[in-house]
C-alpha positions as CSV (number, residue, x, y, z in Angstrom):
1,M,94.7,101.9,133.6
2,L,93.6,105.3,134.1
3,T,96.9,106.4,134.1
4,T,97.5,105.3,131.0
5,I,95.1,106.9,129.8
6,K,95.5,110.1,131.2
7,Y,98.9,110.1,129.6
8,F,98.4,108.1,126.5
9,R,94.6,109.1,125.6
10,D,95.9,110.4,122.2
11,E,97.3,107.0,121.4
12,Y,94.1,105.1,122.5
13,E,92.2,107.4,120.3
14,A,94.0,106.7,117.5
15,H,94.2,103.1,118.0
16,I,90.4,103.0,118.4
17,A,88.8,106.1,116.5
18,E,91.2,106.0,113.5
19,R,92.3,102.4,113.1
20,R,96.0,103.5,113.3
21,C,99.1,102.7,115.4
22,P,101.3,106.2,115.6
23,A,104.1,104.0,116.6
24,C,103.8,102.0,113.9
25,A,104.1,98.7,115.9
26,C,100.9,96.9,116.2
27,D,100.8,94.5,113.3
28,A,97.0,94.5,112.7
29,L,97.3,98.1,111.7
30,I,100.4,98.6,109.7
31,A,101.1,97.7,106.4
32,F,104.7,97.5,104.7
33,T,105.0,99.0,101.1
34,I,107.7,99.8,98.7
35,D,108.1,103.3,97.6
36,P,108.8,102.7,93.7
37,E,110.8,106.0,93.2
38,A,113.2,104.7,96.0
39,C,113.5,101.1,94.8
40,T,116.5,100.2,92.8
41,G,115.5,96.5,92.2
42,C,118.3,95.2,94.1
43,T,116.0,92.1,95.2
44,L,117.4,92.1,99.0
45,C,114.4,92.3,100.4
46,A,112.6,89.8,98.2
47,K,115.5,87.3,99.5
48,K,115.0,88.1,103.1
49,C,111.1,87.8,103.0
50,P,110.6,84.3,104.9
51,V,106.8,84.2,102.7
52,D,107.9,85.3,99.5
53,A,105.2,88.4,99.8
54,V,108.0,90.7,97.8
55,T,108.1,90.3,94.3
56,G,109.7,92.2,91.6
57,E,112.1,91.7,88.7
58,K,115.7,92.6,89.1
59,K,116.5,96.5,88.5
60,A,112.7,97.2,88.7
61,P,110.5,98.3,91.6
62,H,109.0,95.7,93.7
63,V,105.9,94.9,95.3
64,I,104.9,93.5,98.6
65,D,101.4,91.5,98.4
66,Q,99.6,92.5,101.6
67,S,97.8,89.2,101.8
68,L,100.9,87.3,102.1
69,C,103.0,89.7,104.2
70,I,103.5,88.8,108.0
71,R,104.9,92.0,108.9
72,C,107.8,90.7,110.4
73,D,110.2,93.7,109.3
74,S,112.9,91.4,107.3
75,C,112.4,93.3,104.1
76,R,112.6,96.6,105.9
77,A,115.8,95.8,108.0
78,A,117.4,94.6,104.7
79,C,116.6,97.5,102.3
80,K,119.7,99.6,102.0
81,F,118.0,102.3,99.9
82,A,115.1,103.0,102.6
83,A,112.5,102.3,100.4
84,V,110.4,99.9,102.5
85,K,107.9,102.0,104.5
86,V,105.4,101.2,107.1
87,V,102.4,102.8,107.1
88,S,99.1,103.0,109.5
89,G,95.8,103.8,109.0
90,P,93.3,102.6,106.4
91,E,93.7,105.7,104.3
92,Q,97.4,105.8,104.6
93,I,97.9,102.3,103.8
94,A,95.4,102.4,100.9
95,A,97.3,105.2,99.5
96,A,100.7,103.4,100.1
97,V,99.5,100.3,98.5
98,R,98.2,102.1,95.2
99,A,101.2,104.1,94.8
100,Q,103.7,100.8,94.5
101,D,101.1,99.1,92.3
102,P,103.5,98.5,88.8
103,V,100.4,99.2,86.5
C-alpha cells in the first residue's frame, strides 16, 4: 500500500479529495453523457443500452438519464460519431449533464 501511495499519490488524492477518477474507470465517480453537437440521432446508442437509459428522437440529439444508467459503456462503444463522452468529477458531470439537456 505504501508503494502505491508513493507512485500514485495524485490518483489517491483525486479519488478522495476531488471525488473524480482520472482514468474514468471507477463507476461511482463517472458519468456517460452525449455531446448534442456530435450526436446525429442515429439511435445506435439507444438500441444498445440494456436499461433504456438513452432517449431521443431519430435524427435529433439523444440524452442519457443518469438515474437509469448502469455505466456499462455499451452506448459509447456503439456510437460511431464519438458523441458519447465519459466524464468524472462532480463539476464536470454537472456541466456535461446540463450540456446534454434538451431544454
